[in-house]
C-alpha positions as CSV (number, residue, x, y, z in Angstrom):
1,X,9.9,35.7,-54.5
2,X,13.1,34.9,-55.0
3,X,14.8,31.7,-55.0
4,X,16.1,31.4,-52.0
5,X,13.1,32.5,-50.3
6,X,10.9,29.9,-52.5
7,X,13.7,27.0,-51.7
8,X,13.4,28.2,-48.0
9,X,9.9,28.3,-47.4
10,X,9.6,24.4,-49.3
11,X,12.4,22.8,-46.8
12,X,9.8,24.7,-44.1
13,X,7.4,22.9,-45.0
14,X,8.7,19.6,-45.7
15,X,10.4,19.4,-42.6
16,X,6.8,20.8,-40.9
17,X,5.3,17.7,-42.6
18,X,7.8,15.1,-41.7
19,X,7.9,16.7,-37.8
20,X,3.9,16.4,-37.6
21,X,4.2,13.0,-39.4
22,X,6.7,11.5,-36.8
23,X,5.2,13.2,-34.0
24,X,1.8,11.2,-34.8
25,X,3.4,8.1,-35.9
26,X,5.1,8.4,-32.1
27,X,1.9,8.9,-30.3
28,X,0.1,6.2,-32.1
29,X,2.5,4.0,-31.5
30,X,2.9,5.0,-27.9
31,X,-0.5,4.7,-27.3
32,X,-1.3,1.3,-28.6
33,X,2.1,0.3,-26.5
34,X,0.2,1.7,-23.3
35,X,-3.1,-0.2,-23.8
36,X,-1.4,-3.0,-24.0
37,X,0.6,-2.6,-20.9
38,X,-2.2,-1.3,-18.7
39,X,-4.4,-4.3,-20.1
40,X,-1.6,-7.0,-19.2
41,X,-0.9,-5.1,-15.6
42,X,-4.3,-5.3,-14.9
43,X,-4.9,-8.8,-16.0
44,X,-1.5,-9.7,-13.7
45,X,-3.1,-8.0,-10.7
46,X,-6.3,-9.2,-10.7
47,X,-5.2,-12.7,-11.1
48,X,-2.7,-12.5,-8.0
49,X,-5.8,-11.2,-6.3
50,X,-7.7,-14.4,-7.6
51,X,-5.0,-16.2,-6.3
52,X,-4.3,-14.7,-3.1
53,X,-8.1,-15.0,-1.9
54,X,-8.6,-18.4,-3.5
55,X,-5.1,-19.6,-1.0
56,X,-7.0,-17.4,1.8
57,X,-10.5,-19.9,1.1
58,X,-8.6,-22.9,1.0
59,X,-6.5,-21.8,4.3
60,X,-9.3,-21.3,6.1
61,X,-11.5,-24.4,4.6
62,X,-7.9,-26.5,6.0
63,X,-8.2,-24.6,9.4
64,X,-11.8,-25.1,10.3
65,X,-11.6,-28.7,9.4
66,X,-8.8,-29.0,12.0
67,X,-10.8,-26.7,15.0
68,X,-14.7,-29.4,13.8
69,X,-12.7,-32.7,13.9
70,X,-10.3,-31.7,17.1
71,X,-12.6,-33.2,19.9
72,X,-10.1,-33.6,22.3
73,X,-9.2,-29.9,22.7
74,X,-11.7,-28.0,21.0
75,X,-15.2,-29.3,20.9
76,X,-14.9,-31.4,24.3
77,X,-14.4,-27.9,26.0
78,X,-16.4,-25.7,24.4
79,X,-19.4,-27.9,25.3
80,X,-18.1,-28.8,28.3
81,X,-18.5,-24.7,29.3
82,X,-22.5,-24.8,30.8
83,X,-24.5,-21.5,30.2
84,X,-24.6,-20.8,33.6
85,X,-20.8,-20.1,33.5
86,X,-21.4,-18.0,30.2
87,X,-24.1,-16.0,31.7
88,X,-21.8,-15.0,34.7
89,X,-19.6,-13.1,32.4
90,X,-22.6,-12.0,30.5
91,X,-21.5,-13.2,27.4
92,X,-24.8,-14.9,26.7
């Protein structure tokens, strides 16, 4: 083999090893970044879902309190409905 072929072979080997090393480093760094981003996104989504559910529970509790304490407009009319009128409409 001539010196040109040996030099070309060595340069191709160096380029191949360097390319493989850079590709491996890029892959591992990208994989770590994706894992971190995925974990942060999942945490954020779970926190948003929890906050929304908590808001709905508090709002429901507030509405139930208003309904149960409103004797004039809700409790008294409901107690005034007799079982007979419910039977007439097939609701009981």
